[in-house]
C-alpha positions, -999 to 999 in steps of 0.1 A, spaced: 2 -1 -1 16 35 -11 16 62 18 0 95 8 -3 132 19 -28 156 25 -13 196 4 -30 222 18 -21 257 4 -38 292 11 -39 311 -28 -50 351 -19 -68 360 -48 -84 395 -57 -121 397 -46 -135 408 -83 -117 382 -99 -129 350 -77 -162 367 -80 -158 363 -123 -144 324 -113 -165 312 -83 -199 306 -84 -200 286 -55 -176 300 -30 -178 265 -9 -166 246 -32 -141 268 -45 -113 244 -37 -129 216 -48 -133 232 -83 -94 239 -78 -86 201 -71 -107 190 -105 -88 216 -124 -57 201 -110 -61 167 -117 -72 174 -150 -45 190 -155 -23 160 -148 -44 141 -169 -45 167 -200 -5 169 -200 -1 128 -190 11 127 -159 -16 103 -144 -43 82 -159 -76 83 -164 -84 59 -136 -57 78 -114 -78 109 -117 -112 93 -111 -94 78 -84 -79 116 -70 -115 130 -74 -132 101 -54 -154 95 -88 -165 68 -107 -145 63 -144 -177 69 -160 -183 105 -143 -147 119 -151 -144 109 -178 -177 131 -183 -157 153 -162 -131 159 -188 -157 164 -218 -172 192 -200 -139 205 -195 -126 203 -227 -95 173 -219 -92 150 -249 -98 116 -245 -77 112 -273 -53 129 -292 -36 119 -329 -3 132 -348 -18 157 -376 -16 137 -408 -33 106 -388 -68 112 -397 -57 112 -441 -37 86 -437 -60 66 -421 -85 74 -444 -64 69 -472 -58 29 -463 -97 26 -460 -101 41 -498 -68 15 -508 -90 -14 -489 -123 -7 -499 -131 -27 -529 -159 -6 -538 -131 24 -549 -117 -4 -574 -128 -1 -611 
């Protein structure tokens, strides 16, 4: 079993900014926690499963949260789709004369 550590920090935010970003001030700590976890997933530092675990939510809910925050579920290299479409057309018998 791995050890865990509690991380606490303070962050002083200007009142106008806090009013813009926090609809519910009681949930601001949870929003910041979600943002950190989603960013770690986006940067490939942790897996989706680990992200869901850290936020204490089912994987399905975590994937929905990723979608809400536009965290890509899959990333492809530039030109990947064109290569795949070309390979598909080459194998498709309907394209043969």
